[in-house]
N, C-alpha and C positions, 0 to 999 in steps of 0.2 A: 403444445405451449407449456406444459408442466416442466419440460426439460429446461426451457428458457428461464422460468422462474427459479428453478434450482440453481442454475448457473449464476444468476444474479445474487442469490443468497450466499452461495459459496464464495463468490468474489468479494462481497462486502465483509464476510467473516475474515477472509484472508487479508483484506485491506486493513481492518481494525487491528489484527495481529501485527501486521507490518508496521503500522503507525506506533504501536506500543514498543516494538523492537527499536524503531528509530528513536523514540523518546528515551529509552534506557541507554542506548549507545551514546546519544548526545549528553546525557547526564554523566556517563562514564568519562567522556572527553573533558568534562569540567574539572575532574579530579586531577590535581597536579601530577600525581604519580602516573596516571594513565596518559595524560596529555604529553608528558615528556618521555614516554617509553617508545621504543621502536615499533610497538604494535599500534600506536596511535594513527599512523598513516593507513594501516590496513583497516582500522575501525572507521576512519573517515571515508575511505573508499567504499566500505560496506554501506555506510549511511547514504552516500551519494547513489549507490546502486539501488538501494531500497527506495529512495526518493524517486528515482526514474521509474521503477516498477510501479510504485503507487500512482504516479502521474499517468502511466500507460493504462493501469487498471481503471482509474477514474475516467479516462478518455473512452475506453471500451464500454464502460457502464453508461456513460452519456450517449454514446452512439447506439447502444441497444435500446435505451429509453426513447431516443428519437425515432428509431425504426419501429419498435414494438409498442411505443407509448399509446398511440390511438387505439390499437387493438386491445391493449390491456384495459383501457377505460370503457370499452364496449362490453366487458364481461359483467 
């Protein structure tokens, strides 16, 4: 069970980091210099990819909680 606990902790750390990156990239896109640059499309694509990965991570965490939740409460 310790491995499952570590997996969840690592996933939430990664999730927090990804959310911070998304926030920074969104802030960059508000800058007229960045929003009008050729790189803006790539930044938007990166933000969308990160958002998909965050959603997948949240889904995986929810599924692990549903499967392992009762066991974790018995400890």
